[in-house]
C-alpha positions in Angstrom: 140.2 17.5 159.3 136.8 17.5 158.9 136.6 19.9 161.7 138.9 22.2 160.4 137.2 22.6 157.0 133.9 23.2 158.8 135.7 26.0 160.9 137.4 27.2 157.6 133.9 27.4 156.0 131.9 29.1 158.9 134.8 31.7 158.8 134.4 32.5 155.3 130.6 32.5 154.7 130.5 36.3 155.2 132.5 36.5 152.2 129.5 35.6 149.9 127.1 37.4 152.2 127.1 40.8 150.8 127.7 39.4 147.1 124.9 39.8 144.9 125.7 38.3 141.7 123.0 37.3 139.5 123.5 34.6 136.9 121.4 33.5 134.1 121.3 30.5 131.8 120.8 31.6 128.3 118.8 29.1 126.1 120.6 30.4 123.0 124.3 29.7 121.8 127.4 32.0 123.0 127.3 34.0 120.0 123.7 34.5 119.6 123.5 35.4 123.4 126.1 37.9 122.9 124.4 39.5 119.7 121.4 39.8 121.9 123.0 41.4 124.8 124.6 43.8 122.4 121.2 44.4 120.8 119.5 45.1 123.9 122.3 47.4 125.1 121.4 49.6 122.0 117.7 49.3 122.2 117.9 50.9 125.4 120.0 53.7 124.4 122.9 52.7 126.1 126.6 52.3 125.0 129.0 49.5 124.9 132.0 51.3 126.3 134.1 48.1 125.6 134.0 44.4 124.9 136.7 42.1 126.5 137.4 38.7 124.8 139.1 36.5 127.7 139.4 33.9 125.4 141.1 35.7 122.6 143.4 36.9 125.2 144.3 33.6 126.7 145.1 32.5 123.2 147.8 34.9 123.2 149.4 33.2 126.0 148.9 29.8 124.9 145.9 29.0 127.1 142.3 27.4 126.0 139.6 28.5 127.5 136.0 28.4 126.4 134.3 31.4 125.2 133.9 34.4 127.7 133.2 38.1 127.1 133.1 40.9 129.5 130.9 43.9 128.0 131.1 46.9 129.8 127.7 48.9 129.5 127.5 52.5 130.0 124.8 55.1 130.5 127.1 58.3 130.5 124.2 60.6 131.9 123.5 58.2 134.9 126.9 57.4 135.7 127.9 61.3 135.8 124.9 61.5 138.3 126.1 58.8 140.2 130.0 60.3 140.2 128.5 63.5 141.6 127.1 62.1 144.2 129.9 59.8 145.4 133.3 59.7 143.1 134.3 56.6 144.6 131.4 54.6 142.4 133.7 55.1 139.6 135.6 52.1 140.4 132.3 50.0 139.8 131.2 51.8 136.6 130.6 51.1 133.8 128.4 48.2 135.0 129.6 44.8 133.5 127.7 41.8 132.0 129.8 38.6 131.6 128.8 35.9 129.1 130.9 32.6 129.2 130.2 29.2 128.3 130.5 25.9 129.9 129.8 22.3 129.1 126.4 22.7 130.7 125.4 26.0 128.5 125.9 29.6 128.2 125.5 31.8 131.1 125.4 35.7 131.8 126.4 37.4 135.1 126.2 40.8 136.6 126.8 42.3 140.0 123.5 43.7 141.3 123.6 47.7 141.5 121.4 47.2 144.4 124.9 46.3 146.3 126.1 49.6 145.7 123.7 51.5 148.2 125.9 49.7 151.0 128.8 51.0 149.8 128.2 54.3 148.4 125.1 55.6 149.8 123.6 56.1 146.5 119.6 56.8 146.4 118.1 53.5 146.0 115.7 54.9 143.1 118.7 55.2 141.1 120.1 51.8 141.8 116.7 50.6 141.0 116.8 52.2 137.7 120.1 50.2 137.0 119.1 47.1 138.3 115.8 47.3 135.9 117.9 47.8 133.0 120.6 45.2 133.5 117.4 42.6 134.2 115.7 43.8 131.0 118.9 43.3 129.1 119.8 39.9 130.2 116.2 38.5 130.4 116.1 39.6 126.6 119.4 38.0 125.6 118.9 34.8 127.6 115.0 34.1 126.9 
């Protein structure tokens, strides 16, 4: 049985190899972290394209989950430039910041835009700009 588990693990290790998920623990409560994320988005002249409250949605189906919200962060000018270079990138835009609460604290996660280089052949300078914005927003929200 152990051998089968080890083989399964080794066969599936590549599923996570290309995944650039950034996770940060916040020193603030869930709602204070959320407010700080929204403030940071606005301070960078970005738009909040949508806010998806998973806890609220789960309650509609009788499911209790801790607070968890996904925020879609939009920069229409940059997104237009990216879609013009490769329309397929639209599936990953706008960027998302996911805030969730666990017993061990409040966390933020997001996919690193640098991952898009391999998938969409976007110039690294544009992707670094996006990465810098997400880092700045999430650093402000968590520290």
